C-alpha positions as a Python dict, from the first residue, in 0.01 Angstrom:
ca = {
    (1, 'M'): (0, 0, 0),
    (2, 'K'): (-287, -223, 108),
    (3, 'Y'): (-503, -88, -166),
    (4, 'L'): (-233, -180, -419),
    (5, 'W'): (-229, -540, -302),
    (6, 'A'): (-612, -542, -298),
    (7, 'L'): (-612, -421, -650),
    (8, 'I'): (-361, -673, -761),
    (9, 'G'): (-543, -955, -588),
    (10, 'L'): (-880, -843, -750),
    (11, 'L'): (-723, -823, -1099),
    (12, 'Y'): (-561, -1169, -1051),
    (13, 'A'): (-901, -1314, -939),
    (14, 'L'): (-1093, -1145, -1220),
    (15, 'L'): (-843, -1290, -1475),
    (16, 'N'): (-886, -1633, -1325),
    (17, 'I'): (-1258, -1597, -1348),
    (18, 'Y'): (-1233, -1484, -1712),
    (19, 'T'): (-1007, -1787, -1797),
    (20, 'G'): (-1253, -2019, -1630),
    (21, 'Y'): (-1527, -1866, -1848),
    (22, 'V'): (-1310, -1912, -2164),
    (23, 'L'): (-1241, -2289, -2069),
    (24, 'F'): (-1607, -2346, -1996),
    (25, 'T'): (-1731, -2196, -2326),
    (26, 'A'): (-1455, -2391, -2518),
    (27, 'G'): (-1572, -2708, -2349),
    (28, 'T'): (-1928, -2657, -2436),
    (29, 'S'): (-1861, -2548, -2794),
    (30, 'A'): (-1987, -2745, -3097),
    (31, 'R'): (-1630, -2853, -3200),
    (32, 'L'): (-1576, -3043, -2873),
    (33, 'A'): (-1933, -3163, -2844),
    (34, 'Q'): (-1876, -3363, -3154),
    (35, 'K'): (-1568, -3539, -3014),
    (36, 'G'): (-1729, -3682, -2706),
    (37, 'V'): (-1755, -3637, -2335),
    (38, 'M'): (-1403, -3738, -2265),
    (39, 'L'): (-1257, -3449, -2444),
    (40, 'Q'): (-1541, -3213, -2338),
    (41, 'A'): (-1528, -3280, -1958),
    (42, 'P'): (-1189, -3137, -1873),
    (43, 'P'): (-1227, -2781, -1999),
    (44, 'V'): (-1584, -2766, -1852),
    (45, 'L'): (-1489, -2896, -1505),
    (46, 'G'): (-1161, -2693, -1511),
    (47, 'G'): (-1334, -2378, -1590),
    (48, 'I'): (-1586, -2419, -1315),
    (49, 'A'): (-1317, -2510, -1065),
    (50, 'L'): (-1105, -2208, -1173),
    (51, 'A'): (-1385, -1970, -1115),
    (52, 'I'): (-1490, -2117, -783),
    (53, 'L'): (-1137, -2118, -654),
    (54, 'A'): (-1097, -1744, -747),
    (55, 'L'): (-1397, -1644, -529),
    (56, 'P'): (-1194, -1653, -195),
    (57, 'L'): (-932, -1426, -347),
    (58, 'V'): (-1210, -1167, -441),
    (59, 'W'): (-1342, -1183, -91),
    (60, 'N'): (-1000, -1147, 73),
    (61, 'S'): (-917, -848, -161),
    (62, 'V'): (-1233, -674, -83),
    (63, 'R'): (-1186, -743, 299),
    (64, 'L'): (-828, -609, 270),
    (65, 'A'): (-950, -281, 116),
    (66, 'I'): (-1235, -243, 363),
    (67, 'G'): (-1018, -331, 656),
    (68, 'S'): (-758, -74, 574),
    (69, 'Q'): (-1040, 192, 565),
    (70, 'K'): (-1150, 110, 910),
    (71, 'S'): (-797, 104, 1047),
    (72, 'E'): (-733, 446, 893),
    (73, 'V'): (-1043, 588, 1046),
    (74, 'R'): (-950, 430, 1384),
    (75, 'T'): (-598, 583, 1361),
    (76, 'Q'): (-735, 925, 1275),
    (77, 'K'): (-977, 928, 1575),
    (78, 'L'): (-683, 806, 1805),
    (79, 'S'): (-461, 1094, 1679),
    (80, 'A'): (-736, 1348, 1717),
    (81, 'K'): (-784, 1255, 2091),
    (82, 'G'): (-408, 1240, 2168),
}
């Protein structure tokens, strides 16, 4: 079950990073560059912030997947001894 949650968390984080990329590229496009900094800044800054805020979720998902492997190995070793 932990792998499912790790996969869902990773998928959610990757979608956030992709959305941040789309916002960043939209903010740096020629269309918004002609309209000025006031209209260009929010998508650029929002895209960067969204991508940065998704990084801890990636880290926690990977840690959840790796941590469950270690606990399974520990459980198997304990059951083999007992």
